[in-house]
C-alpha positions as CSV (number, residue, x, y, z in Angstrom):
1,M,0.2,0.0,0.0
2,T,1.3,3.4,-0.9
3,A,2.4,5.6,2.2
4,I,0.1,8.6,2.4
5,V,2.9,10.7,3.9
6,Q,6.3,11.1,2.2
7,H,9.5,9.3,3.5
8,L,11.3,11.4,5.9
9,R,15.1,11.5,6.8
10,Y,16.1,10.2,10.3
11,S,17.0,13.8,11.3
12,A,13.4,15.1,10.3
13,K,11.8,12.2,12.4
14,Q,13.9,13.0,15.5
15,H,12.7,16.6,15.2
16,L,9.2,15.8,15.1
17,L,9.9,13.3,18.2
18,R,11.3,16.2,20.1
19,Q,8.6,18.8,19.0
20,L,5.9,16.0,20.4
21,R,7.7,15.7,23.7
22,H,7.5,19.7,24.2
23,C,4.0,19.9,23.1
24,H,1.4,20.7,25.5
25,A,-1.8,21.1,23.3
26,A,-3.8,18.2,23.2
27,G,-4.9,18.6,19.5
28,L,-1.5,19.5,18.3
29,K,0.1,16.5,20.1
30,T,-2.3,14.3,18.3
31,R,-1.6,15.6,14.8
32,Y,2.2,15.1,15.6
33,L,1.6,11.5,16.7
34,I,-0.7,11.0,13.5
35,I,2.2,12.0,11.3
36,I,4.8,10.1,13.4
37,N,2.6,7.0,12.9
38,L,2.3,7.3,9.2
39,V,6.3,8.0,8.5
40,N,6.7,4.9,10.5
41,G,4.9,3.0,8.2
42,R,1.6,2.3,10.2
43,P,-1.5,2.3,7.7
44,A,-3.9,5.0,8.2
45,G,-6.6,2.6,9.6
46,A,-4.4,1.3,12.3
47,T,-3.3,4.8,13.2
48,A,-6.8,5.8,13.4
49,D,-7.6,2.8,15.9
50,A,-4.4,3.5,17.8
51,L,-5.0,7.2,18.5
52,S,-8.9,7.0,18.8
53,V,-9.5,9.4,15.9
54,G,-11.5,8.9,12.7
55,R,-9.7,7.9,9.5
56,S,-11.0,11.1,7.8
57,T,-9.0,13.1,10.6
58,V,-5.7,10.9,9.6
59,Y,-6.1,11.6,6.0
60,A,-6.8,15.5,6.6
61,V,-3.6,15.8,8.8
62,A,-1.6,14.1,6.3
63,Q,-2.7,16.3,3.5
64,R,-1.7,19.3,5.5
65,F,1.5,17.9,6.3
66,R,2.1,17.1,2.5
67,T,1.0,20.5,1.7
68,A,2.7,22.9,4.2
69,G,5.0,20.5,6.2
70,E,5.2,21.0,10.0
71,A,3.4,24.3,9.8
72,G,0.2,22.6,8.6
73,L,-0.1,20.8,12.1
74,V,-0.7,24.1,13.7
75,D,-4.3,24.9,14.9
76,R,-6.0,27.0,12.1
77,R,-8.9,28.0,13.9
78,E,-7.7,31.4,14.4
79,E,-8.3,32.0,10.6
80,N,-12.0,31.6,11.2
81,G,-12.4,34.9,12.2
82,P,-13.3,36.7,15.9
83,R,-14.0,34.1,18.5
84,K,-17.6,33.9,19.5
85,L,-16.8,33.4,23.1
86,D,-15.0,36.6,23.6
87,E,-14.9,38.5,27.1
88,R,-18.0,40.7,26.3
89,Y,-20.3,37.5,25.3
90,L,-19.3,35.7,28.5
91,A,-19.8,38.9,30.7
92,M,-23.1,39.3,29.2
93,L,-24.0,35.9,29.6
94,Y,-22.9,35.8,33.5
95,E,-25.6,38.6,34.0
96,V,-28.1,36.6,31.9
97,V,-27.8,33.7,33.7
98,R,-28.0,35.5,37.2
99,S,-31.5,36.7,36.1
100,D,-34.7,34.9,35.3
101,P,-36.0,34.4,31.9
102,T,-39.2,36.4,32.7
103,D,-37.1,39.3,33.2
104,H,-36.3,39.4,29.5
105,G,-39.7,38.8,28.2
106,W,-39.7,35.1,28.0
107,R,-42.7,33.2,29.5
108,R,-40.7,30.2,30.7
109,P,-39.6,30.5,34.2
110,T,-36.3,28.5,34.0
111,W,-33.2,28.6,31.6
112,T,-32.3,25.9,29.2
113,R,-29.3,26.2,26.7
114,E,-31.6,26.5,23.9
115,L,-33.4,29.6,25.5
116,L,-30.0,31.1,26.5
117,R,-28.8,30.7,23.2
118,E,-31.7,32.6,21.7
119,A,-31.7,35.2,24.2
120,M,-28.0,36.0,23.8
121,R,-28.6,35.7,19.9
122,Q,-31.1,38.5,20.4
123,K,-28.7,40.7,22.7
124,T,-25.4,40.1,20.9
125,G,-26.4,39.0,17.2
126,V,-24.0,36.2,17.8
127,R,-25.4,32.7,17.0
128,V,-23.5,29.6,18.7
129,H,-24.3,26.0,19.0
130,V,-26.0,24.5,21.9
131,A,-22.7,22.4,22.6
132,T,-20.9,25.7,22.6
133,M,-23.3,27.3,25.1
134,S,-22.4,24.4,27.5
135,V,-18.8,25.6,26.9
136,A,-19.7,28.9,27.6
137,L,-21.7,28.2,30.6
138,R,-18.6,26.3,32.1
139,R,-16.3,29.2,31.5
140,I,-18.6,31.5,33.5
141,G,-18.8,28.8,36.4
142,A,-22.7,28.3,36.0
143,R,-24.1,25.2,37.4
144,R,-27.6,23.6,37.7
145,G,-29.1,23.9,41.2
146,R,-31.9,24.0,43.2
147,P,-33.4,27.6,43.8
148,K,-33.9,28.6,47.5
149,P,-37.5,29.7,48.5
150,I,-37.9,32.7,50.3
151,G,-40.6,35.0,51.5
152,G,-40.5,38.6,51.1
153,C,-39.7,40.9,53.9
154,P,-42.8,43.4,54.7
155,W,-40.4,46.1,56.0
156,S,-39.1,48.8,53.6
157,P,-35.6,48.4,52.2
158,Q,-34.4,51.2,54.8
159,A,-35.9,49.9,57.8
160,K,-34.7,46.4,57.1
161,R,-31.0,47.8,56.5
162,R,-31.2,49.7,59.5
163,R,-32.2,47.1,61.6
164,L,-29.4,44.6,60.2
165,R,-26.7,47.4,60.6
166,A,-27.6,47.9,64.2
167,I,-27.3,44.1,64.8
168,L,-23.9,43.9,63.1
169,R,-22.8,47.0,65.1
170,L,-23.9,45.3,68.3
171,V,-21.8,42.1,67.5
172,A,-18.8,44.0,66.5
173,Q,-18.7,46.3,69.5
174,L,-19.3,43.8,72.3
175,R,-17.9,44.6,75.7
176,P,-15.6,41.7,77.2
177,D,-18.4,41.2,79.7
178,E,-21.1,40.8,77.0
179,V,-22.1,37.9,75.1
180,A,-24.0,37.8,71.6
181,V,-25.7,34.6,70.2
182,Y,-27.7,33.9,67.2
183,A,-30.9,31.8,68.0
184,D,-33.0,29.7,65.9
185,E,-34.9,26.3,65.8
186,V,-34.6,23.3,63.5
187,D,-36.7,20.2,62.8
188,I,-35.3,16.6,62.9
189,H,-37.6,14.6,60.5
190,L,-37.4,10.5,60.8
191,N,-38.4,10.5,57.3
192,P,-35.2,12.0,55.4
193,K,-35.0,14.9,53.6
194,I,-34.0,13.8,50.0
195,G,-30.7,15.6,48.8
196,L,-28.2,15.7,45.9
197,D,-25.6,12.7,45.7
198,W,-23.1,11.3,43.2
199,M,-24.3,8.4,41.4
200,V,-22.6,6.1,38.6
201,R,-24.5,5.8,35.2
202,G,-27.7,3.9,35.3
203,Q,-27.6,3.9,39.0
204,Q,-30.3,5.7,41.1
205,K,-29.5,5.3,44.9
206,K,-32.5,4.2,47.0
207,V,-33.1,6.0,50.6
208,P,-35.4,3.8,52.7
209,T,-37.9,5.7,54.5
210,P,-39.8,4.5,57.7
211,G,-43.3,5.5,56.7
212,Q,-44.9,7.2,59.6
213,N,-43.0,10.3,60.3
214,Q,-41.7,11.4,63.5
215,K,-40.2,14.8,64.6
216,R,-37.9,16.2,67.1
217,Y,-36.7,19.7,67.4
218,L,-33.8,21.7,68.5
219,A,-33.4,25.1,69.5
220,G,-29.8,26.4,69.3
221,A,-27.8,29.5,70.2
222,Q,-24.4,30.1,68.5
223,D,-21.9,32.2,70.1
224,T,-20.8,35.0,67.8
225,R,-17.1,34.9,69.0
226,T,-16.5,31.2,69.1
227,G,-19.0,29.6,66.9
228,E,-20.0,27.1,69.8
229,L,-23.4,26.2,69.9
230,I,-25.8,25.3,72.7
231,W,-29.0,23.6,72.1
232,M,-32.1,22.1,73.8
233,E,-33.9,19.3,72.5
234,G,-37.6,19.2,72.4
235,E,-40.8,17.3,71.2
236,K,-43.0,20.4,70.9
237,K,-42.4,24.0,69.7
238,N,-43.5,26.2,72.5
239,S,-42.7,29.1,74.8
240,L,-41.5,26.8,77.6
241,W,-39.0,25.1,75.4
242,F,-37.6,28.6,74.1
243,L,-37.5,29.3,77.9
244,R,-35.4,26.4,78.7
245,L,-32.9,27.4,75.9
246,L,-32.7,31.0,77.7
247,W,-32.1,29.5,80.8
248,E,-29.5,27.4,79.8
249,L,-27.9,30.4,78.2
250,T,-27.8,32.1,81.9
251,Q,-26.4,29.3,83.1
252,H,-23.7,28.6,80.6
253,Y,-22.6,32.2,80.5
254,R,-22.6,32.9,84.2
255,Q,-19.9,35.7,84.0
256,A,-21.9,37.6,81.4
257,R,-23.2,40.5,82.4
258,V,-25.5,40.9,79.4
259,I,-26.4,38.1,77.1
260,H,-27.7,39.5,73.5
261,V,-29.8,37.0,71.7
262,I,-30.3,37.8,68.0
263,L,-33.4,35.7,66.7
264,D,-36.2,35.5,64.1
265,N,-39.8,36.5,64.3
266,F,-41.3,33.1,65.5
267,S,-44.2,33.6,67.7
268,I,-42.9,31.5,70.8
269,H,-40.0,34.2,71.0
270,D,-42.4,36.8,71.9
271,T,-45.1,35.5,74.5
272,L,-46.5,36.7,77.8
273,Q,-44.4,33.8,79.3
274,V,-41.3,35.4,77.8
275,R,-41.7,38.8,78.7
276,V,-42.4,37.9,82.3
277,S,-39.5,35.7,82.4
278,L,-37.3,38.4,80.9
279,L,-38.1,40.5,84.2
280,T,-36.9,38.1,86.8
281,E,-33.3,38.5,88.2
282,Q,-31.6,36.2,85.7
283,G,-34.0,37.3,82.7
284,R,-32.7,40.9,83.2
285,R,-29.4,39.7,82.1
286,L,-31.0,38.8,78.7
287,R,-31.5,41.1,75.6
288,L,-33.6,39.9,72.7
289,H,-33.2,41.3,69.2
290,P,-35.4,40.4,66.6
291,L,-34.0,40.2,62.9
292,P,-36.2,41.6,60.1
293,P,-39.0,39.1,59.2
294,Y,-38.2,36.5,56.5
295,C,-34.5,37.1,56.6
296,P,-33.0,33.8,57.4
297,D,-29.5,34.4,55.6
298,D,-29.2,37.2,58.2
299,N,-29.2,34.5,61.2
300,R,-25.7,32.9,61.1
301,I,-27.1,29.9,62.8
302,E,-28.9,28.9,59.7
303,R,-25.5,28.0,58.2
304,T,-24.9,25.4,61.1
305,W,-28.3,24.0,60.6
306,E,-27.6,23.2,56.8
307,D,-24.4,21.7,57.8
308,L,-26.2,19.5,60.5
309,H,-28.8,18.5,57.5
310,A,-25.7,17.8,55.1
311,N,-23.8,15.7,57.5
312,V,-26.7,13.9,59.2
313,T,-30.2,14.0,58.4
314,R,-30.1,14.5,54.6
315,N,-30.5,11.1,52.9
316,H,-30.0,9.3,56.3
317,K,-30.7,5.7,56.9
318,C,-31.6,5.5,60.7
319,R,-34.5,3.3,61.4
320,D,-35.8,5.1,64.4
321,M,-35.7,8.4,66.0
322,K,-33.3,7.6,68.8
323,Q,-30.6,6.3,66.4
324,L,-31.1,9.6,64.4
325,M,-31.0,12.0,67.5
326,R,-27.8,10.1,68.7
327,N,-26.3,10.8,65.3
328,V,-27.3,14.7,65.8
329,R,-25.9,14.9,69.3
330,V,-22.5,13.4,68.1
331,W,-22.1,15.7,65.1
332,L,-22.8,18.6,67.3
333,R,-20.7,17.9,69.9
334,R,-17.7,17.1,67.6
335,R,-18.4,20.4,65.9
336,N,-18.2,22.1,69.5
337,Y,-14.9,20.3,70.1
338,E,-13.3,21.2,66.8
339,L,-14.2,24.7,67.2
340,A,-12.7,24.8,70.8
341,K,-9.3,23.8,69.3
342,K,-9.3,26.7,67.1
343,P,-7.9,30.4,68.3
344,R,-11.0,32.4,69.4
345,Q,-12.3,34.8,66.8
346,V,-15.4,36.6,65.8
347,A,-17.5,34.0,64.0
348,A,-20.0,37.1,62.9
């Protein structure tokens, strides 16, 4: 069979091998390997199979080498004209993905690659393939995830900012004899919350559910200086349960002159029982600071509850509530132990 690449001298072959060793571009390295295989007498079909490329690719590379020599192996895509995925295109795509399709006049509430392609075509005049849109999304660090449901704060933006600034100022300017904690409650379900997990192709992991759901509750307070968590377990959400947490805070921080408790607007935080308890000798050490309504992201303990779900309750396989609560306690105690070993710093 006639060779599709002309015979090369020994020095020319050695030059190609040296270029291959110093080549870092995957495409260019493949083209060098194609030519080296061909000049060594390997047939086009065998070369294609060995390098996992198509025969047409082998013949095209050989044609370019015969025509232009080694220069024909260089990537010629820069001759195709301006790059479509330039900085301007990617910057605009980043802003579009951050918004919703309805903000741009589309009826569909979620983005697809096809819809993004059309929206970007209208904005930039640049038409790209769906596969190219996937490359663009990777370049801007976009990912598919679950949106977070939130409730709108009924306060004006100015009032909300004033309250949040006051709380941040309080935390930043704590006196040595004062303590501030973020307080909140979390539900522990025996029927596990289902979350994302890695799976191999063709597999869908299964999470057994006990059927009849059971609930336990945690009321927690997270120290803004150390991150330490003080918590109380309960079977009901009521003011007495919350008062037990406040009592535990007064016992845990015996030396603190004032204990600032930053919390949400849950009804059990502002009842007659709570107000009366704040008038007692121990209660006068407590100061409750409500956050603006529906602002869970501003309560730092929410991040701890998310970690708790991720490490213990999500996709769990506990058969009963006793085992699940044991796992919860172990994780919380280990968390406090790990934080105690770190230098003291403001966690807020």
